[in-house]
C-alpha positions as CSV (number, residue, x, y, z in Angstrom):
1,M,50.2,-135.7,-91.7
2,A,49.6,-135.5,-87.9
3,S,50.1,-139.2,-87.6
4,G,53.3,-138.9,-89.5
5,S,54.6,-136.2,-87.2
6,A,53.6,-138.2,-84.2
7,A,55.5,-141.2,-85.5
8,N,58.5,-139.1,-86.3
9,A,58.4,-137.6,-82.8
10,K,58.1,-141.1,-81.3
11,D,61.1,-142.3,-83.3
12,T,63.1,-139.2,-82.3
13,V,62.3,-139.7,-78.6
14,K,63.2,-143.4,-78.9
15,D,66.5,-142.6,-80.6
16,K,67.4,-139.9,-78.0
17,L,66.5,-142.3,-75.1
18,S,68.5,-145.0,-76.7
19,D,71.5,-142.7,-77.2
20,A,71.2,-141.5,-73.5
21,Y,71.0,-145.1,-72.4
22,D,74.1,-146.0,-74.4
23,Q,76.0,-143.0,-73.1
24,T,75.1,-143.8,-69.5
25,I,76.3,-147.4,-69.9
26,K,79.5,-146.3,-71.6
27,M,80.1,-143.7,-68.8
28,A,79.5,-146.3,-66.1
29,T,81.8,-148.8,-67.9
30,D,84.5,-146.2,-68.3
31,K,84.4,-145.4,-64.6
32,T,84.6,-149.0,-63.4
33,P,88.4,-149.3,-63.5
34,D,88.7,-146.0,-61.7
35,V,86.4,-147.2,-59.0
36,K,88.3,-150.5,-58.7
37,D,91.6,-148.7,-58.4
38,S,90.3,-146.3,-55.8
39,T,88.7,-149.1,-53.8
40,R,91.9,-151.1,-54.0
41,D,93.9,-148.0,-52.8
42,A,91.4,-147.5,-49.9
43,L,91.7,-151.2,-48.9
44,D,95.5,-151.0,-49.0
45,K,95.5,-147.9,-46.8
46,A,93.1,-149.5,-44.4
47,Y,95.2,-152.6,-44.2
48,D,98.4,-150.5,-43.6
49,K,96.7,-148.7,-40.8
50,Y,95.5,-151.9,-39.3
51,E,99.0,-153.3,-39.4
52,D,100.4,-150.2,-37.8
53,A,97.8,-150.3,-35.0
54,K,98.4,-154.0,-34.5
55,S,102.2,-153.4,-34.2
56,K,101.6,-150.6,-31.7
57,V,99.3,-152.8,-29.6
58,D,101.9,-155.6,-29.7
59,G,104.6,-153.2,-28.6
60,A,102.5,-151.9,-25.8
61,Y,101.6,-155.5,-24.7
62,K,105.3,-156.5,-24.6
63,Y,106.2,-153.4,-22.7
64,A,103.4,-154.0,-20.2
65,K,104.3,-157.7,-19.9
66,D,108.0,-156.8,-19.2
67,T,107.1,-154.1,-16.8
68,M,104.7,-156.4,-14.9
69,T,107.2,-159.2,-14.9
70,E,109.8,-156.8,-13.5
71,Q,107.4,-155.6,-10.9
72,A,106.4,-159.1,-10.0
73,K,110.0,-160.1,-9.6
74,E,110.6,-157.1,-7.3
75,K,107.6,-158.0,-5.2
76,Y,108.5,-161.6,-5.1
77,E,112.1,-160.8,-3.9
78,A,110.7,-158.4,-1.2
79,A,108.2,-161.1,0.0
80,K,110.9,-163.7,0.0
81,E,113.2,-161.4,2.0
82,K,110.3,-160.7,4.5
83,A,109.6,-164.5,4.8
84,S,113.4,-165.2,5.4
85,N,113.5,-162.5,8.1
86,A,110.4,-163.8,9.7
87,A,111.8,-167.4,9.7
88,G,115.1,-166.1,11.1
89,Y,113.3,-164.2,13.8
90,L,111.1,-167.2,14.7
91,G,114.1,-169.5,14.8
92,Q,116.0,-167.0,17.0
93,K,112.9,-166.7,19.3
94,M,112.6,-170.4,19.5
95,R,116.3,-170.8,20.4
96,T,116.0,-168.0,23.0
97,G,112.7,-169.4,24.3
98,S,114.2,-172.9,24.7
99,T,117.2,-171.6,26.6
100,E,115.0,-169.6,28.9
101,L,112.9,-172.7,29.9
């Protein structure tokens, strides 16, 4: 009788483990679509944030480029004006110097 009880206990434990295993597999399988959806949502949000950041960087770059271009133009015009004044001054000095000789 003891061996019969042991065999019954063994079968009962085996059945319960099998049921627990089946429930675990079913639960994991049931959760898989939820995980896929949440992962897809997270990736979509991350991509949207990336695109927003990329757009902001692009805007900042264009603004900086335009600003630097404008500043470079202003500096170029100022330098050109100074060079023109220096050339005019030199020409005048050369004319004045040649008449004094």
